[in-house]
VMD Tcl script that builds the backbone (N, CA, C; Angstrom):
set m [mol new atoms 564]
animate dup $m
set s [atomselect $m all]
$s set {name element resname resid chain x y z} {
  {N N UNK 1 A 61.448 55.068 25.830}
  {CA C UNK 1 A 60.195 55.712 26.157}
  {C C UNK 1 A 59.229 54.710 26.791}
  {N N UNK 2 A 59.111 53.541 26.197}
  {CA C UNK 2 A 58.250 52.524 26.791}
  {C C UNK 2 A 58.790 52.082 28.140}
  {N N UNK 3 A 60.105 52.110 28.303}
  {CA C UNK 3 A 60.697 51.682 29.561}
  {C C UNK 3 A 60.220 52.563 30.704}
  {N N UNK 4 A 60.210 53.888 30.496}
  {CA C UNK 4 A 59.764 54.794 31.550}
  {C C UNK 4 A 58.294 54.574 31.854}
  {N N UNK 5 A 57.465 54.402 30.828}
  {CA C UNK 5 A 56.020 54.259 30.999}
  {C C UNK 5 A 55.657 52.979 31.732}
  {N N UNK 6 A 56.404 51.903 31.513}
  {CA C UNK 6 A 56.051 50.639 32.141}
  {C C UNK 6 A 56.712 50.472 33.503}
  {N N UNK 7 A 57.476 51.497 33.952}
  {CA C UNK 7 A 58.072 51.478 35.278}
  {C C UNK 7 A 59.206 50.485 35.413}
  {N N UNK 8 A 60.013 50.356 34.410}
  {CA C UNK 8 A 61.131 49.419 34.460}
  {C C UNK 8 A 62.317 50.024 33.727}
  {N N UNK 9 A 63.462 49.367 33.894}
  {CA C UNK 9 A 64.649 49.796 33.166}
  {C C UNK 9 A 64.532 49.319 31.728}
  {N N UNK 10 A 65.231 50.008 30.830}
  {CA C UNK 10 A 65.206 49.589 29.427}
  {C C UNK 10 A 65.750 48.168 29.324}
  {N N UNK 11 A 65.113 47.377 28.537}
  {CA C UNK 11 A 65.458 45.965 28.363}
  {C C UNK 11 A 66.090 45.788 26.993}
  {N N UNK 12 A 67.139 44.960 26.881}
  {CA C UNK 12 A 67.756 44.748 25.562}
  {C C UNK 12 A 66.756 44.281 24.509}
  {N N UNK 13 A 65.748 43.539 24.922}
  {CA C UNK 13 A 64.757 43.061 23.950}
  {C C UNK 13 A 63.973 44.216 23.359}
  {N N UNK 14 A 63.871 45.340 24.097}
  {CA C UNK 14 A 63.148 46.490 23.568}
  {C C UNK 14 A 63.928 47.133 22.432}
  {N N UNK 15 A 65.251 47.149 22.543}
  {CA C UNK 15 A 66.076 47.742 21.485}
  {C C UNK 15 A 66.072 46.861 20.246}
  {N N UNK 16 A 66.114 45.534 20.465}
  {CA C UNK 16 A 66.107 44.641 19.317}
  {C C UNK 16 A 65.347 43.377 19.687}
  {N N UNK 17 A 64.048 43.374 19.454}
  {CA C UNK 17 A 63.200 42.259 19.833}
  {C C UNK 17 A 63.501 41.009 19.025}
  {N N UNK 18 A 64.193 41.148 17.900}
  {CA C UNK 18 A 64.413 40.004 17.024}
  {C C UNK 18 A 65.491 39.066 17.539}
  {N N UNK 19 A 66.338 39.502 18.491}
  {CA C UNK 19 A 67.431 38.657 18.950}
  {C C UNK 19 A 66.953 37.496 19.802}
  {N N UNK 20 A 65.881 37.683 20.539}
  {CA C UNK 20 A 65.361 36.599 21.377}
  {C C UNK 20 A 66.229 36.382 22.596}
  {N N UNK 21 A 65.748 35.587 23.518}
  {CA C UNK 21 A 66.468 35.297 24.758}
  {C C UNK 21 A 66.345 33.821 25.085}
  {N N UNK 22 A 67.236 33.345 25.948}
  {CA C UNK 22 A 67.129 31.966 26.404}
  {C C UNK 22 A 65.853 31.795 27.223}
  {N N UNK 23 A 65.504 32.824 27.976}
  {CA C UNK 23 A 64.286 32.775 28.776}
  {C C UNK 23 A 63.131 33.330 27.946}
  {N N UNK 24 A 62.570 32.481 27.106}
  {CA C UNK 24 A 61.499 32.896 26.183}
  {C C UNK 24 A 60.284 33.412 26.938}
  {N N UNK 25 A 59.917 32.758 28.022}
  {CA C UNK 25 A 58.752 33.181 28.798}
  {C C UNK 25 A 58.966 34.578 29.363}
  {N N UNK 26 A 60.184 34.857 29.810}
  {CA C UNK 26 A 60.496 36.193 30.332}
  {C C UNK 26 A 60.357 37.257 29.260}
  {N N UNK 27 A 60.815 36.954 28.059}
  {CA C UNK 27 A 60.695 37.892 26.937}
  {C C UNK 27 A 59.237 38.073 26.536}
  {N N UNK 28 A 58.478 36.979 26.581}
  {CA C UNK 28 A 57.052 37.079 26.249}
  {C C UNK 28 A 56.330 37.969 27.252}
  {N N UNK 29 A 56.656 37.821 28.546}
  {CA C UNK 29 A 56.038 38.684 29.565}
  {C C UNK 29 A 56.445 40.139 29.350}
  {N N UNK 30 A 57.706 40.336 29.019}
  {CA C UNK 30 A 58.207 41.693 28.780}
  {C C UNK 30 A 57.479 42.332 27.593}
  {N N UNK 31 A 57.314 41.571 26.520}
  {CA C UNK 31 A 56.598 42.076 25.349}
  {C C UNK 31 A 55.146 42.378 25.715}
  {N N UNK 32 A 54.533 41.504 26.496}
  {CA C UNK 32 A 53.146 41.740 26.922}
  {C C UNK 32 A 53.029 43.042 27.697}
  {N N UNK 33 A 53.974 43.306 28.597}
  {CA C UNK 33 A 53.956 44.569 29.358}
  {C C UNK 33 A 54.104 45.769 28.430}
  {N N UNK 34 A 54.996 45.642 27.450}
  {CA C UNK 34 A 55.206 46.746 26.519}
  {C C UNK 34 A 53.937 47.003 25.706}
  {N N UNK 35 A 53.247 45.933 25.293}
  {CA C UNK 35 A 52.014 46.086 24.517}
  {C C UNK 35 A 50.901 46.696 25.360}
  {N N UNK 36 A 50.847 46.354 26.645}
  {CA C UNK 36 A 49.823 46.908 27.533}
  {C C UNK 36 A 49.984 48.409 27.733}
  {N N UNK 37 A 51.207 48.904 27.633}
  {CA C UNK 37 A 51.493 50.324 27.852}
  {C C UNK 37 A 51.109 51.182 26.642}
  {N N UNK 38 A 51.082 50.589 25.461}
  {CA C UNK 38 A 50.853 51.365 24.235}
  {C C UNK 38 A 49.623 52.274 24.283}
  {N N UNK 39 A 48.454 51.816 24.735}
  {CA C UNK 39 A 47.286 52.704 24.739}
  {C C UNK 39 A 47.445 53.947 25.614}
  {N N UNK 40 A 48.355 53.894 26.589}
  {CA C UNK 40 A 48.570 55.042 27.477}
  {C C UNK 40 A 49.511 56.080 26.862}
  {N N UNK 41 A 50.190 55.734 25.779}
  {CA C UNK 41 A 51.125 56.676 25.146}
  {C C UNK 41 A 50.360 57.758 24.390}
  {N N UNK 42 A 50.951 58.941 24.344}
  {CA C UNK 42 A 50.368 60.034 23.558}
  {C C UNK 42 A 50.646 59.789 22.079}
  {N N UNK 43 A 50.006 60.545 21.232}
  {CA C UNK 43 A 50.240 60.410 19.781}
  {C C UNK 43 A 51.688 60.703 19.438}
  {N N UNK 44 A 52.274 61.705 20.088}
  {CA C UNK 44 A 53.682 62.043 19.830}
  {C C UNK 44 A 54.589 60.883 20.242}
  {N N UNK 45 A 54.303 60.252 21.374}
  {CA C UNK 45 A 55.112 59.128 21.830}
  {C C UNK 45 A 54.941 57.927 20.893}
  {N N UNK 46 A 53.735 57.727 20.401}
  {CA C UNK 46 A 53.506 56.636 19.450}
  {C C UNK 46 A 54.269 56.869 18.150}
  {N N UNK 47 A 54.281 58.105 17.673}
  {CA C UNK 47 A 55.047 58.408 16.455}
  {C C UNK 47 A 56.536 58.189 16.687}
  {N N UNK 48 A 57.017 58.511 17.900}
  {CA C UNK 48 A 58.416 58.274 18.238}
  {C C UNK 48 A 58.726 56.773 18.232}
  {N N UNK 49 A 57.806 55.975 18.788}
  {CA C UNK 49 A 57.977 54.516 18.762}
  {C C UNK 49 A 57.982 54.002 17.329}
  {N N UNK 50 A 57.108 54.556 16.489}
  {CA C UNK 50 A 57.083 54.177 15.070}
  {C C UNK 50 A 58.458 54.408 14.448}
  {N N UNK 51 A 59.006 55.607 14.670}
  {CA C UNK 51 A 60.319 55.926 14.083}
  {C C UNK 51 A 61.392 54.954 14.577}
  {N N UNK 52 A 61.336 54.607 15.865}
  {CA C UNK 52 A 62.320 53.693 16.437}
  {C C UNK 52 A 62.174 52.287 15.858}
  {N N UNK 53 A 60.957 51.815 15.723}
  {CA C UNK 53 A 60.732 50.439 15.282}
  {C C UNK 53 A 60.813 50.258 13.770}
  {N N UNK 54 A 60.256 51.208 13.023}
  {CA C UNK 54 A 60.227 51.090 11.563}
  {C C UNK 54 A 61.388 51.812 10.889}
  {N N UNK 55 A 62.070 52.645 11.647}
  {CA C UNK 55 A 63.198 53.441 11.126}
  {C C UNK 55 A 62.782 54.289 9.935}
  {N N UNK 56 A 61.595 54.879 10.063}
  {CA C UNK 56 A 61.085 55.787 9.033}
  {C C UNK 56 A 60.083 56.732 9.680}
  {N N UNK 57 A 59.726 57.772 8.954}
  {CA C UNK 57 A 58.725 58.699 9.469}
  {C C UNK 57 A 57.359 58.022 9.471}
  {N N UNK 58 A 56.576 58.258 10.514}
  {CA C UNK 58 A 55.260 57.622 10.558}
  {C C UNK 58 A 54.302 58.261 9.559}
  {N N UNK 59 A 53.440 57.467 8.943}
  {CA C UNK 59 A 52.438 58.038 8.037}
  {C C UNK 59 A 51.346 58.725 8.856}
  {N N UNK 60 A 50.503 59.459 8.186}
  {CA C UNK 60 A 49.410 60.133 8.879}
  {C C UNK 60 A 48.311 59.113 9.148}
  {N N UNK 61 A 48.351 58.567 10.339}
  {CA C UNK 61 A 47.384 57.565 10.752}
  {C C UNK 61 A 46.693 58.026 12.028}
  {N N UNK 62 A 45.509 57.492 12.257}
  {CA C UNK 62 A 44.829 57.778 13.512}
  {C C UNK 62 A 45.634 57.169 14.662}
  {N N UNK 63 A 45.398 57.635 15.856}
  {CA C UNK 63 A 46.081 57.135 17.041}
  {C C UNK 63 A 45.845 55.626 17.190}
  {N N UNK 64 A 44.615 55.186 16.953}
  {CA C UNK 64 A 44.277 53.774 17.062}
  {C C UNK 64 A 45.105 52.930 16.091}
  {N N UNK 65 A 45.243 53.386 14.854}
  {CA C UNK 65 A 46.039 52.632 13.879}
  {C C UNK 65 A 47.525 52.659 14.220}
  {N N UNK 66 A 47.991 53.776 14.787}
  {CA C UNK 66 A 49.398 53.829 15.222}
  {C C UNK 66 A 49.652 52.795 16.314}
  {N N UNK 67 A 48.731 52.695 17.260}
  {CA C UNK 67 A 48.881 51.700 18.331}
  {C C UNK 67 A 48.962 50.310 17.729}
  {N N UNK 68 A 48.053 50.005 16.814}
  {CA C UNK 68 A 48.032 48.676 16.196}
  {C C UNK 68 A 49.305 48.399 15.387}
  {N N UNK 69 A 49.768 49.405 14.643}
  {CA C UNK 69 A 50.959 49.209 13.809}
  {C C UNK 69 A 52.212 49.023 14.667}
  {N N UNK 70 A 52.321 49.797 15.739}
  {CA C UNK 70 A 53.479 49.671 16.633}
  {C C UNK 70 A 53.433 48.309 17.331}
  {N N UNK 71 A 52.259 47.899 17.779}
  {CA C UNK 71 A 52.116 46.591 18.434}
  {C C UNK 71 A 52.474 45.472 17.456}
  {N N UNK 72 A 52.006 45.580 16.208}
  {CA C UNK 72 A 52.314 44.565 15.201}
  {C C UNK 72 A 53.826 44.472 14.993}
  {N N UNK 73 A 54.472 45.632 14.860}
  {CA C UNK 73 A 55.910 45.642 14.589}
  {C C UNK 73 A 56.699 45.038 15.748}
  {N N UNK 74 A 56.275 45.329 16.986}
  {CA C UNK 74 A 56.963 44.757 18.144}
  {C C UNK 74 A 56.855 43.234 18.119}
  {N N UNK 75 A 55.680 42.730 17.823}
  {CA C UNK 75 A 55.479 41.283 17.754}
  {C C UNK 75 A 56.213 40.680 16.562}
  {N N UNK 76 A 56.222 41.403 15.449}
  {CA C UNK 76 A 56.927 40.930 14.265}
  {C C UNK 76 A 58.419 40.777 14.554}
  {N N UNK 77 A 59.002 41.754 15.243}
  {CA C UNK 77 A 60.421 41.679 15.573}
  {C C UNK 77 A 60.702 40.562 16.571}
  {N N UNK 78 A 59.771 40.324 17.474}
  {CA C UNK 78 A 59.973 39.292 18.497}
  {C C UNK 78 A 59.766 37.884 17.931}
  {N N UNK 79 A 58.695 37.680 17.187}
  {CA C UNK 79 A 58.322 36.337 16.748}
  {C C UNK 79 A 58.616 36.057 15.279}
  {N N UNK 80 A 58.974 37.058 14.506}
  {CA C UNK 80 A 59.229 36.878 13.081}
  {C C UNK 80 A 58.036 37.355 12.264}
  {N N UNK 81 A 58.303 37.822 11.068}
  {CA C UNK 81 A 57.243 38.362 10.219}
  {C C UNK 81 A 56.694 37.324 9.261}
  {N N UNK 82 A 56.031 37.810 8.239}
  {CA C UNK 82 A 55.454 36.939 7.225}
  {C C UNK 82 A 56.559 36.332 6.369}
  {N N UNK 83 A 56.325 35.128 5.888}
  {CA C UNK 83 A 57.304 34.486 5.019}
  {C C UNK 83 A 57.321 35.207 3.665}
  {N N UNK 84 A 58.374 34.990 2.908}
  {CA C UNK 84 A 58.480 35.602 1.577}
  {C C UNK 84 A 57.343 35.145 0.675}
  {N N UNK 85 A 56.959 33.887 0.817}
  {CA C UNK 85 A 55.861 33.346 0.002}
  {C C UNK 85 A 54.561 34.090 0.283}
  {N N UNK 86 A 54.251 34.293 1.556}
  {CA C UNK 86 A 53.020 34.995 1.924}
  {C C UNK 86 A 53.081 36.449 1.466}
  {N N UNK 87 A 54.221 37.092 1.618}
  {CA C UNK 87 A 54.361 38.485 1.152}
  {C C UNK 87 A 54.112 38.585 -0.350}
  {N N UNK 88 A 54.691 37.641 -1.115}
  {CA C UNK 88 A 54.478 37.628 -2.568}
  {C C UNK 88 A 53.008 37.441 -2.897}
  {N N UNK 89 A 52.355 36.524 -2.182}
  {CA C UNK 89 A 50.938 36.241 -2.420}
  {C C UNK 89 A 50.091 37.479 -2.126}
  {N N UNK 90 A 50.390 38.186 -1.047}
  {CA C UNK 90 A 49.652 39.404 -0.702}
  {C C UNK 90 A 49.829 40.483 -1.765}
  {N N UNK 91 A 51.053 40.634 -2.273}
  {CA C UNK 91 A 51.290 41.614 -3.335}
  {C C UNK 91 A 50.518 41.227 -4.585}
  {N N UNK 92 A 50.525 39.931 -4.913}
  {CA C UNK 92 A 49.784 39.451 -6.080}
  {C C UNK 92 A 48.296 39.727 -5.933}
  {N N UNK 93 A 47.741 39.428 -4.762}
  {CA C UNK 93 A 46.323 39.662 -4.530}
  {C C UNK 93 A 45.980 41.149 -4.552}
  {N N UNK 94 A 46.875 41.968 -4.011}
  {CA C UNK 94 A 46.613 43.405 -3.962}
  {C C UNK 94 A 46.645 44.035 -5.345}
  {N N UNK 95 A 47.435 43.475 -6.248}
  {CA C UNK 95 A 47.561 44.049 -7.591}
  {C C UNK 95 A 46.755 43.281 -8.634}
  {N N UNK 96 A 46.066 42.228 -8.205}
  {CA C UNK 96 A 45.291 41.400 -9.139}
  {C C UNK 96 A 44.102 42.174 -9.690}
  {N N UNK 97 A 43.701 41.861 -10.917}
  {CA C UNK 97 A 42.514 42.511 -11.462}
  {C C UNK 97 A 41.301 42.170 -10.601}
  {N N UNK 98 A 40.424 43.139 -10.465}
  {CA C UNK 98 A 39.251 42.920 -9.641}
  {C C UNK 98 A 38.049 42.569 -10.497}
  {N N UNK 99 A 37.196 41.722 -9.959}
  {CA C UNK 99 A 35.992 41.295 -10.633}
  {C C UNK 99 A 34.812 41.585 -9.718}
  {N N UNK 100 A 33.923 42.453 -10.145}
  {CA C UNK 100 A 32.750 42.842 -9.373}
  {C C UNK 100 A 33.128 43.289 -7.966}
  {N N UNK 101 A 34.217 44.045 -7.831}
  {CA C UNK 101 A 34.618 44.595 -6.550}
  {C C UNK 101 A 35.340 43.628 -5.644}
  {N N UNK 102 A 35.549 42.383 -6.051}
  {CA C UNK 102 A 36.246 41.413 -5.229}
  {C C UNK 102 A 37.540 40.998 -5.913}
  {N N UNK 103 A 38.535 40.720 -5.104}
  {CA C UNK 103 A 39.821 40.275 -5.638}
  {C C UNK 103 A 39.677 38.847 -6.128}
  {N N UNK 104 A 40.186 38.607 -7.317}
  {CA C UNK 104 A 40.124 37.274 -7.904}
  {C C UNK 104 A 41.352 36.511 -7.447}
  {N N UNK 105 A 41.146 35.363 -6.792}
  {CA C UNK 105 A 42.266 34.546 -6.348}
  {C C UNK 105 A 42.613 33.533 -7.420}
  {N N UNK 106 A 43.593 32.695 -7.105}
  {CA C UNK 106 A 44.016 31.684 -8.067}
  {C C UNK 106 A 42.841 30.766 -8.395}
  {N N UNK 107 A 42.683 30.414 -9.648}
  {CA C UNK 107 A 41.580 29.512 -9.989}
  {C C UNK 107 A 41.828 28.123 -9.408}
  {N N UNK 108 A 40.761 27.461 -8.982}
  {CA C UNK 108 A 40.856 26.104 -8.481}
  {C C UNK 108 A 41.048 25.178 -9.683}
  {N N UNK 109 A 41.962 24.242 -9.542}
  {CA C UNK 109 A 42.249 23.315 -10.629}
  {C C UNK 109 A 41.010 22.471 -10.919}
  {N N UNK 110 A 40.553 22.496 -12.154}
  {CA C UNK 110 A 39.385 21.718 -12.562}
  {C C UNK 110 A 39.845 20.368 -13.104}
  {N N UNK 111 A 39.087 19.337 -12.757}
  {CA C UNK 111 A 39.392 17.988 -13.220}
  {C C UNK 111 A 38.243 17.552 -14.122}
  {N N UNK 112 A 38.574 17.054 -15.270}
  {CA C UNK 112 A 37.557 16.625 -16.225}
  {C C UNK 112 A 36.847 15.372 -15.740}
  {N N UNK 113 A 35.559 15.289 -16.063}
  {CA C UNK 113 A 34.759 14.108 -15.756}
  {C C UNK 113 A 35.382 12.894 -16.435}
  {N N UNK 114 A 35.476 11.799 -15.704}
  {CA C UNK 114 A 36.083 10.586 -16.247}
  {C C UNK 114 A 37.563 10.446 -15.927}
  {N N UNK 115 A 38.179 11.504 -15.438}
  {CA C UNK 115 A 39.604 11.435 -15.094}
  {C C UNK 115 A 39.801 10.478 -13.924}
  {N N UNK 116 A 40.959 9.835 -13.895}
  {CA C UNK 116 A 41.274 8.932 -12.790}
  {C C UNK 116 A 42.404 9.519 -11.983}
  {N N UNK 117 A 42.219 9.539 -10.687}
  {CA C UNK 117 A 43.264 9.983 -9.766}
  {C C UNK 117 A 43.797 8.740 -9.072}
  {N N UNK 118 A 45.106 8.571 -9.099}
  {CA C UNK 118 A 45.711 7.372 -8.534}
  {C C UNK 118 A 46.702 7.783 -7.461}
  {N N UNK 119 A 46.628 7.095 -6.315}
  {CA C UNK 119 A 47.533 7.386 -5.214}
  {C C UNK 119 A 47.903 6.086 -4.524}
  {N N UNK 120 A 49.179 5.915 -4.236}
  {CA C UNK 120 A 49.617 4.748 -3.485}
  {C C UNK 120 A 49.692 5.129 -2.022}
  {N N UNK 121 A 49.132 4.302 -1.174}
  {CA C UNK 121 A 49.149 4.571 0.269}
  {C C UNK 121 A 49.350 3.254 1.005}
  {N N UNK 122 A 50.404 3.182 1.810}
  {CA C UNK 122 A 50.731 1.984 2.590}
  {C C UNK 122 A 50.812 0.736 1.719}
  {N N UNK 123 A 51.467 0.863 0.581}
  {CA C UNK 123 A 51.691 -0.280 -0.297}
  {C C UNK 123 A 50.500 -0.691 -1.141}
  {N N UNK 124 A 49.422 0.060 -1.084}
  {CA C UNK 124 A 48.227 -0.275 -1.863}
  {C C UNK 124 A 47.905 0.881 -2.798}
  {N N UNK 125 A 47.520 0.583 -4.032}
  {CA C UNK 125 A 47.166 1.608 -5.006}
  {C C UNK 125 A 45.673 1.896 -4.924}
  {N N UNK 126 A 45.328 3.164 -4.814}
  {CA C UNK 126 A 43.939 3.599 -4.711}
  {C C UNK 126 A 43.605 4.430 -5.947}
  {N N UNK 127 A 42.489 4.117 -6.591}
  {CA C UNK 127 A 42.070 4.791 -7.811}
  {C C UNK 127 A 40.704 5.446 -7.599}
  {N N UNK 128 A 40.607 6.723 -7.967}
  {CA C UNK 128 A 39.371 7.495 -7.831}
  {C C UNK 128 A 38.968 7.984 -9.218}
  {N N UNK 129 A 37.692 7.876 -9.557}
  {CA C UNK 129 A 37.182 8.367 -10.831}
  {C C UNK 129 A 36.373 9.635 -10.577}
  {N N UNK 130 A 36.638 10.660 -11.386}
  {CA C UNK 130 A 35.922 11.920 -11.275}
  {C C UNK 130 A 34.600 11.792 -12.015}
  {N N UNK 131 A 33.509 12.113 -11.318}
  {CA C UNK 131 A 32.165 12.057 -11.886}
  {C C UNK 131 A 31.623 13.472 -12.063}
  {N N UNK 132 A 30.449 13.596 -12.653}
  {CA C UNK 132 A 29.816 14.907 -12.859}
  {C C UNK 132 A 29.580 15.624 -11.530}
  {N N UNK 133 A 29.087 14.885 -10.548}
  {CA C UNK 133 A 28.728 15.471 -9.252}
  {C C UNK 133 A 29.514 14.850 -8.115}
  {N N UNK 134 A 30.790 14.644 -8.248}
  {CA C UNK 134 A 31.589 14.081 -7.168}
  {C C UNK 134 A 32.615 13.089 -7.670}
  {N N UNK 135 A 32.814 12.034 -6.877}
  {CA C UNK 135 A 33.877 11.074 -7.156}
  {C C UNK 135 A 33.398 9.669 -6.819}
  {N N UNK 136 A 34.027 8.675 -7.459}
  {CA C UNK 136 A 33.737 7.285 -7.157}
  {C C UNK 136 A 35.028 6.622 -6.710}
  {N N UNK 137 A 34.951 5.928 -5.576}
  {CA C UNK 137 A 36.096 5.201 -5.056}
  {C C UNK 137 A 35.591 3.886 -4.464}
  {N N UNK 138 A 36.173 2.799 -4.861}
  {CA C UNK 138 A 35.834 1.463 -4.360}
  {C C UNK 138 A 34.340 1.175 -4.488}
  {N N UNK 139 A 33.736 1.615 -5.614}
  {CA C UNK 139 A 32.339 1.340 -5.872}
  {C C UNK 139 A 31.354 2.228 -5.127}
  {N N UNK 140 A 31.847 3.195 -4.363}
  {CA C UNK 140 A 30.973 4.107 -3.623}
  {C C UNK 140 A 31.145 5.533 -4.136}
  {N N UNK 141 A 30.069 6.318 -4.046}
  {CA C UNK 141 A 30.111 7.732 -4.464}
  {C C UNK 141 A 30.464 8.616 -3.271}
  {N N UNK 142 A 31.294 9.628 -3.541}
  {CA C UNK 142 A 31.705 10.591 -2.522}
  {C C UNK 142 A 31.523 11.994 -3.071}
  {N N UNK 143 A 31.206 12.932 -2.202}
  {CA C UNK 143 A 31.046 14.324 -2.626}
  {C C UNK 143 A 32.370 15.076 -2.679}
  {N N UNK 144 A 33.385 14.603 -1.921}
  {CA C UNK 144 A 34.657 15.324 -1.888}
  {C C UNK 144 A 35.847 14.365 -1.864}
  {N N UNK 145 A 36.974 14.869 -2.295}
  {CA C UNK 145 A 38.204 14.091 -2.232}
  {C C UNK 145 A 38.673 13.945 -0.790}
  {N N UNK 146 A 38.338 14.905 0.045}
  {CA C UNK 146 A 38.737 14.839 1.444}
  {C C UNK 146 A 38.103 13.642 2.133}
  {N N UNK 147 A 36.834 13.364 1.829}
  {CA C UNK 147 A 36.165 12.198 2.410}
  {C C UNK 147 A 36.859 10.916 1.972}
  {N N UNK 148 A 37.301 10.867 0.730}
  {CA C UNK 148 A 38.003 9.682 0.226}
  {C C UNK 148 A 39.371 9.549 0.902}
  {N N UNK 149 A 40.086 10.662 1.026}
  {CA C UNK 149 A 41.394 10.636 1.693}
  {C C UNK 149 A 41.242 10.159 3.137}
  {N N UNK 150 A 40.178 10.592 3.805}
  {CA C UNK 150 A 39.918 10.151 5.181}
  {C C UNK 150 A 39.622 8.649 5.208}
  {N N UNK 151 A 38.865 8.176 4.236}
  {CA C UNK 151 A 38.538 6.741 4.134}
  {C C UNK 151 A 39.806 5.915 3.941}
  {N N UNK 152 A 40.728 6.411 3.131}
  {CA C UNK 152 A 41.960 5.678 2.832}
  {C C UNK 152 A 42.920 5.695 4.007}
  {N N UNK 153 A 43.106 6.862 4.602}
  {CA C UNK 153 A 44.150 7.025 5.626}
  {C C UNK 153 A 43.654 6.856 7.054}
  {N N UNK 154 A 42.366 7.100 7.267}
  {CA C UNK 154 A 41.840 7.070 8.625}
  {C C UNK 154 A 42.115 8.353 9.379}
  {N N UNK 155 A 42.655 9.352 8.705}
  {CA C UNK 155 A 42.969 10.647 9.325}
  {C C UNK 155 A 42.482 11.762 8.410}
  {N N UNK 156 A 42.395 12.970 8.960}
  {CA C UNK 156 A 41.956 14.100 8.132}
  {C C UNK 156 A 43.098 14.563 7.238}
  {N N UNK 157 A 42.822 14.611 5.974}
  {CA C UNK 157 A 43.752 15.118 4.962}
  {C C UNK 157 A 42.965 16.028 4.041}
  {N N UNK 158 A 43.630 16.982 3.465}
  {CA C UNK 158 A 43.040 17.724 2.359}
  {C C UNK 158 A 43.028 16.768 1.175}
  {N N UNK 159 A 41.847 16.513 0.612}
  {CA C UNK 159 A 41.750 15.605 -0.516}
  {C C UNK 159 A 42.590 16.021 -1.709}
  {N N UNK 160 A 42.474 17.303 -2.157}
  {CA C UNK 160 A 43.302 17.727 -3.287}
  {C C UNK 160 A 44.795 17.583 -3.003}
  {N N UNK 161 A 45.201 17.852 -1.769}
  {CA C UNK 161 A 46.611 17.710 -1.432}
  {C C UNK 161 A 47.008 16.231 -1.427}
  {N N UNK 162 A 46.185 15.385 -0.866}
  {CA C UNK 162 A 46.464 13.955 -0.800}
  {C C UNK 162 A 46.652 13.367 -2.197}
  {N N UNK 163 A 45.832 13.808 -3.151}
  {CA C UNK 163 A 45.918 13.268 -4.521}
  {C C UNK 163 A 46.832 14.085 -5.424}
  {N N UNK 164 A 47.588 15.014 -4.851}
  {CA C UNK 164 A 48.592 15.750 -5.612}
  {C C UNK 164 A 48.042 16.874 -6.474}
  {N N UNK 165 A 46.843 17.349 -6.185}
  {CA C UNK 165 A 46.261 18.438 -6.973}
  {C C UNK 165 A 46.572 19.814 -6.384}
  {N N UNK 166 A 47.017 19.845 -5.148}
  {CA C UNK 166 A 47.373 21.111 -4.493}
  {C C UNK 166 A 48.786 20.972 -3.961}
  {N N UNK 167 A 49.519 22.085 -4.002}
  {CA C UNK 167 A 50.880 22.072 -3.483}
  {C C UNK 167 A 50.837 21.988 -1.959}
  {N N UNK 168 A 51.759 21.247 -1.348}
  {CA C UNK 168 A 51.782 21.186 0.117}
  {C C UNK 168 A 52.200 22.531 0.697}
  {N N UNK 169 A 51.674 22.838 1.892}
  {CA C UNK 169 A 52.038 24.072 2.571}
  {C C UNK 169 A 53.439 23.919 3.131}
  {N N UNK 170 A 54.262 24.987 3.030}
  {CA C UNK 170 A 55.601 24.953 3.608}
  {C C UNK 170 A 55.495 25.315 5.074}
  {N N UNK 171 A 56.196 24.576 5.898}
  {CA C UNK 171 A 56.198 24.866 7.323}
  {C C UNK 171 A 57.282 25.880 7.625}
  {N N UNK 172 A 57.018 26.766 8.587}
  {CA C UNK 172 A 58.022 27.722 9.027}
  {C C UNK 172 A 59.048 26.996 9.875}
  {N N UNK 173 A 60.303 27.317 9.680}
  {CA C UNK 173 A 61.366 26.646 10.424}
  {C C UNK 173 A 61.226 26.894 11.919}
  {N N UNK 174 A 60.761 28.080 12.319}
  {CA C UNK 174 A 60.661 28.415 13.734}
  {C C UNK 174 A 59.339 27.994 14.335}
  {N N UNK 175 A 58.430 27.456 13.540}
  {CA C UNK 175 A 57.098 27.098 14.041}
  {C C UNK 175 A 57.160 25.798 14.825}
  {N N UNK 176 A 56.564 25.794 16.016}
  {CA C UNK 176 A 56.523 24.575 16.812}
  {C C UNK 176 A 55.256 23.788 16.545}
  {N N UNK 177 A 54.253 24.435 15.950}
  {CA C UNK 177 A 53.017 23.745 15.606}
  {C C UNK 177 A 52.877 23.761 14.102}
  {N N UNK 178 A 53.120 22.619 13.494}
  {CA C UNK 178 A 53.054 22.520 12.043}
  {C C UNK 178 A 51.625 22.532 11.546}
  {N N UNK 179 A 51.492 22.719 10.255}
  {CA C UNK 179 A 50.164 22.754 9.654}
  {C C UNK 179 A 49.492 21.393 9.727}
  {N N UNK 180 A 50.271 20.328 9.653}
  {CA C UNK 180 A 49.694 18.990 9.734}
  {C C UNK 180 A 49.003 18.624 8.441}
  {N N UNK 181 A 48.656 17.378 8.315}
  {CA C UNK 181 A 48.014 16.943 7.073}
  {C C UNK 181 A 46.665 17.585 6.882}
  {N N UNK 182 A 46.504 18.193 5.717}
  {CA C UNK 182 A 45.189 18.715 5.344}
  {C C UNK 182 A 44.831 20.055 5.915}
  {N N UNK 183 A 45.622 20.652 6.763}
  {CA C UNK 183 A 45.252 21.916 7.354}
  {C C UNK 183 A 45.544 23.047 6.371}
  {N N UNK 184 A 44.596 23.861 6.091}
  {CA C UNK 184 A 44.799 25.049 5.297}
  {C C UNK 184 A 44.598 24.912 3.805}
  {N N UNK 185 A 44.535 23.744 3.281}
  {CA C UNK 185 A 44.349 23.602 1.841}
  {C C UNK 185 A 42.866 23.564 1.531}
  {N N UNK 186 A 42.518 24.011 0.365}
  {CA C UNK 186 A 41.109 24.011 -0.013}
  {C C UNK 186 A 40.658 22.619 -0.395}
  {N N UNK 187 A 39.354 22.422 -0.361}
  {CA C UNK 187 A 38.781 21.123 -0.675}
  {C C UNK 187 A 38.143 21.146 -2.037}
  {N N UNK 188 A 38.193 20.065 -2.788}
  {CA C UNK 188 A 37.566 20.014 -4.097}
  {C C UNK 188 A 36.168 19.470 -3.977}
}
mol reanalyze $m
mol bondsrecalc $m
mol representation Tube
mol addrep $m
């Protein structure tokens, strides 16, 4: 159906976007053309695309949401969907008890005043003391662990991650741009 609307022959990537092609740029252009055609489809054609892509009956959604859902699914099949970890986290958040109308996320790990955080970096041991209103490192006061991690490494790091208080983010195997040090983790 999309093939007729976009004025081209049916493309194998349209039948199964997840297989990918050697010519990635060509597939990306093809997907872009398919996405551009979606707003011109009728509601009946969008429901047909839903059935083809999701292999189920479409729910009762507005035309706008059908366009968005079909576009999402096409991109998901082409580039890959959410990781199992993210899916689990979303389910946990969706079913988590609510507090004052907001979803309660995982509690931030609290560190007691006076605790010492020790990290070895480039053959040198670095010790940080937790204070009431921040941290002390090398005789100086800091408001965050991230500032201390930057002082030690000379690069941006998530302070909690650098000192082992937060789990490192897992990189996607197919991702060409990794999260890098400190990207995405919360700051203490």
